[in-house]
C-alpha positions in Angstrom: 11.3 13.4 21.3 13.2 16.4 19.9 11.2 18.2 17.2 13.5 19.7 14.5 12.5 22.2 11.8 15.0 23.3 9.1 14.4 26.7 7.4 16.2 27.2 4.1 16.5 30.7 2.6 19.4 32.5 0.9 18.6 35.9 2.5 20.2 36.4 5.9 17.4 38.9 6.9 14.8 36.2 6.3 16.7 33.7 8.4 17.2 36.2 11.2 13.5 37.0 11.2 12.6 33.3 11.4 15.1 32.8 14.2 13.6 35.7 16.2 10.2 34.3 15.6 11.1 31.0 17.2 13.2 32.3 20.1 10.6 31.5 22.7 9.6 28.1 21.3 11.7 25.8 23.5 9.7 22.8 22.2 11.2 23.1 18.7 14.9 22.9 17.7 15.4 25.2 14.7 18.1 24.9 12.1 18.9 27.4 9.3 20.6 26.9 6.0 21.5 29.5 3.3 21.3 27.1 0.3 20.0 23.7 -0.7 23.4 22.1 -0.5 23.9 23.4 3.1 20.4 22.1 3.9 21.2 18.6 2.7 24.4 18.6 4.7 22.5 19.4 7.9 20.0 16.7 7.2 22.8 14.2 6.8 23.8 15.0 10.4 20.5 14.2 12.1 16.8 13.7 11.8 14.7 16.7 10.6 11.0 16.5 11.0 10.0 19.5 8.8 11.8 21.5 6.1 10.6 24.9 5.1 12.3 26.1 1.9 12.3 29.2 -0.1 11.6 28.7 -3.8 13.9 31.1 -5.6 17.5 30.5 -4.4 20.8 30.6 -6.4 22.1 27.1 -7.3 19.6 24.6 -6.1 16.0 25.9 -6.2 13.5 25.1 -3.5 11.6 22.5 -5.6 14.8 20.6 -6.4 15.8 20.6 -2.7 12.4 19.4 -1.5 12.3 16.7 -4.3 15.7 15.5 -3.0 14.4 15.5 0.6 11.3 13.5 -0.6 13.6 10.9 -2.2 16.1 10.5 0.7 13.9 11.3 3.7 10.3 10.6 2.7 9.0 10.9 6.2 10.1 14.5 6.5 7.3 17.0 5.9 8.0 19.6 3.2 6.8 23.2 3.1 7.4 25.6 0.2 7.8 29.3 0.8 7.9 31.9 -2.0 7.2 35.5 -2.9 6.3 34.3 -6.4 2.9 32.8 -5.8 1.8 31.7 -9.3 -0.1 28.5 -10.0 2.8 26.8 -11.9 5.0 27.0 -8.8 2.3 25.6 -6.6 1.7 22.7 -9.0 5.4 22.0 -9.3 5.7 22.0 -5.5 2.8 19.5 -5.2 3.7 17.2 -8.1 7.5 17.1 -7.8 8.1 17.3 -4.0 4.7 16.5 -2.6 4.8 19.6 -0.5 2.6 19.6 2.6 1.9 23.3 2.3 2.6 26.3 0.1 3.3 29.6 2.0 3.6 33.0 0.4 5.8 35.9 1.4 5.3 38.1 3.3 3.9 35.6 5.7 1.7 36.0 8.8 3.8 34.9 11.8 0.9 33.1 13.6 -0.2 31.4 10.4 3.3 30.2 9.5 3.9 28.8 13.0 0.5 27.1 12.9 1.4 25.5 9.5 4.7 24.3 10.9 3.0 22.9 14.0 0.5 21.1 11.8 3.3 19.5 9.8 5.0 18.4 13.1 1.8 16.9 14.3 1.3 15.1 11.0 4.9 13.7 11.3 4.3 12.5 14.8 1.0 10.9 13.8 2.6 8.9 11.0 5.4 7.8 13.2 3.1 6.7 16.0 0.9 4.7 13.7 3.9 3.0 12.1 5.4 1.9 15.4 2.3 0.5 17.2 -0.6 -1.9 17.0 -2.0 -0.7 20.3 -5.6 0.4 19.9 -5.3 2.9 22.7 -2.7 4.7 20.7 -5.0 4.9 17.7 -7.8 6.3 19.9 -5.5 8.8 21.6 -4.3 10.0 18.2 -7.9 10.5 17.2 -8.5 12.5 20.4 -5.4 14.6 19.5 -7.1 15.6 16.2 -10.3 16.4 18.1 -8.4 19.0 20.2 -8.4 21.2 17.2 -12.2 21.2 17.2 -13.7 21.0 20.7 -17.1 20.5 19.3 -16.1 17.1 18.0 -14.9 15.7 21.3 -15.7 12.0 21.4 -16.9 12.1 17.8 -14.4 9.6 16.4 -15.0 7.1 19.2 -18.8 7.3 18.7 -18.5 7.0 14.9 -16.4 3.8 15.4 -19.0 2.3 17.7 -21.9 3.0 15.5 -20.0 1.8 12.4 -18.9 -1.4 14.0 -22.5 -2.1 15.1 -23.7 -1.5 11.6 -21.0 -3.7 10.1 -21.8 -6.4 12.6 -25.5 -6.3 11.6 -24.4 -6.6 8.0 -22.5 -9.8 8.9 -19.0 -8.6 8.3 -16.2 -10.7 9.8 -14.1 -9.7 12.8 -11.1 -8.6 10.6 -13.3 -6.2 8.6 -14.9 -4.8 11.8 -11.5 -4.1 13.2 -10.6 -2.2 10.0 -13.8 -0.2 10.3 -13.1 0.6 13.9 -9.6 1.8 13.3 -10.6 3.7 10.1 -13.5 5.4 12.0 -11.2 6.4 14.9 -8.9 8.0 12.3 -11.4 9.1 9.7 -10.8 12.8 10.5 -7.0 12.6 11.0 -6.5 14.7 7.8 -8.1 17.7 9.7 -4.6 18.2 11.2 -4.0 20.0 7.9 -7.1 22.3 8.3 -6.6 25.5 10.2 -8.5 25.7 13.5 -10.2 29.0 12.5 -11.8 27.1 9.6 -12.9 24.1 11.8 -14.4 26.4 14.4 -15.9 29.0 12.1 -19.6 29.6 13.2 -21.1 30.0 9.8 -20.9 29.3 6.1 -17.4 28.9 4.8 -16.0 30.7 1.8 -14.9 28.7 -1.2 -11.2 28.6 -0.3 -11.9 27.4 3.3 -14.4 24.8 2.1 -11.7 23.5 -0.4 -9.3 23.2 2.6 -11.9 21.2 4.5 -12.6 19.0 1.5 -8.9 18.0 1.3 -9.0 16.3 4.7 -9.9 12.8 3.4 -6.9 12.8 1.0 -4.5 14.2 3.6 -5.7 11.6 6.2 -5.4 8.7 3.7 -1.8 9.8 3.0 -1.1 9.5 6.7 -2.6 6.1 6.8 -0.7 4.9 3.7 2.6 6.2 5.0 1.9 4.4 8.2 1.4 1.2 6.2 -2.2 0.7 7.5 -4.5 -1.8 5.7 -6.6 -1.0 2.6 -9.8 -1.2 4.6 -8.6 1.5 7.1 -7.4 3.7 4.2 -10.8 3.3 2.5 -12.7 4.6 5.5 -10.5 7.6 5.8 -10.4 8.4 2.1 -14.0 7.8 1.1 -16.2 8.6 4.1 -17.4 11.8 2.3 -18.4 10.1 -0.9 -22.2 10.1 -1.7 -24.3 7.3 -3.1 -25.3 9.5 -6.0 -21.7 10.2 -7.0 -21.8 13.9 -5.9 -19.4 13.5 -2.9 -15.7 14.0 -2.5 -12.8 13.6 -3.0 -13.3 11.1 -5.9 -17.0 11.3 -6.9 -17.5 7.5 -6.5 -21.0 6.3 -6.9 -23.1 3.4 -5.4 -21.2 0.2 -5.0 -18.0 1.9 -6.3 -17.7 3.2 -2.8 -16.1 0.5 -0.5 -18.6 -0.9 1.9 -16.6 0.1 4.9 -16.7 3.7 3.8 -20.5 3.5 3.1 -20.9 2.3 6.7 -18.7 4.9 8.2 -20.4 7.7 6.2 -23.8 6.8 7.9 -22.2 6.7 11.4 -20.4 10.0 10.8 -23.4 11.9 9.6 -25.6 10.4 12.3 -23.3 11.5 15.1 -22.7 14.9 13.5 -26.4 15.7 13.4 -26.9 14.5 17.0 -24.1 16.7 18.3 -23.6 20.4 18.8 -21.5 22.1 16.1 -20.1 25.7 15.9 -22.8 26.6 13.4 -25.9 24.9 15.1 -27.2 23.0 18.1 -27.8 19.2 18.0 -31.0 17.9 16.5 -33.3 15.6 18.4 -33.0 11.9 17.7 -36.4 12.0 15.9 -35.3 14.8 13.7 -31.9 13.2 13.0 -33.6 10.0 11.8 -35.9 12.1 9.6 -33.0 13.9 8.0 -31.1 10.7 7.4 -34.1 9.2 5.6 -34.4 12.4 3.5 -30.7 12.2 2.6 -30.8 8.5 1.8 -31.6 8.7 -2.0 -28.6 10.9 -2.6 -26.1 10.3 0.2 -26.4 6.7 1.7 -26.7 3.1 0.7 -30.5 2.3 1.1 -29.8 -1.3 2.2 -27.5 -0.1 4.9 -30.0 2.5 6.1 -32.6 -0.2 6.3 -30.3 -2.0 8.8 -29.2 1.2 10.6 -32.5 3.0 11.4 -33.9 0.3 13.7 -30.6 0.2 15.6 -30.3 4.0 16.1 -32.3 4.4 19.3 -30.6 1.5 21.0 -27.2 2.9 20.1 -28.1 6.2 21.6 -29.6 4.6 24.8 -26.3 2.6 25.2 -24.3 5.8 24.8 -26.2 7.5 27.6 
């Protein structure tokens, strides 16, 4: 599949710089427009996966352009670029055009290319999910996300197996278990939008980087919704970082407000994370993992689900080995 990116900027020097930047990228077809009107004409001529637009242009400004793109080609990812990095512009970009990212000038070449690559991957993820019911595709997409973070190799598949086992012990029907499996496979798909340097940082993250990580449930749920996946799948992706005491993210739901499929996936997610190596620590022993989960239960987890899960944990690990 040809991957097409359209850059829109009224300054010829900017367009020339971007063109030079992408000269050696034979995996991407780059288009360039000097105005919003010219950009819309190019988009009429063929599919564009990602649009990167300057904010301040004569005639049609960037936010108006990206808003038109959103209305006519909602599947196209939209990135705003501007030298005027104030909060009101960022809010407009998000609210009016649902921009995927906000890039400031002067940009860092590697960071800009990484942002565009992430947008392309997000586009491909949505299209793949929309056009298939094949479970192997879901799992391969989860594995694609894991490539950004080598420490999480196999994590999504293990979380799905643990969560389905717990859902089965709770007595959920086959349809709900399928949703839990698919949601667990895709629960971290929003990490496509988190820079690799953040995912692989071997220590405590600063506030900005932590905020980026905390957006991944929302970004992932947007992918699932755009791909017309079921509510149960979306719930797992969106709410798997909620806490039983209401102190989680992104919505601060509490107790039974958190959909049961997300409460189940949260336990499976933390269990596997503690039992696996991470950039900032080595894996804990199974005994210590179970102790930590019991310590976390009053604040993080549904106590009734933990009562079901703990006796199963050793058997799940033995089966894994």
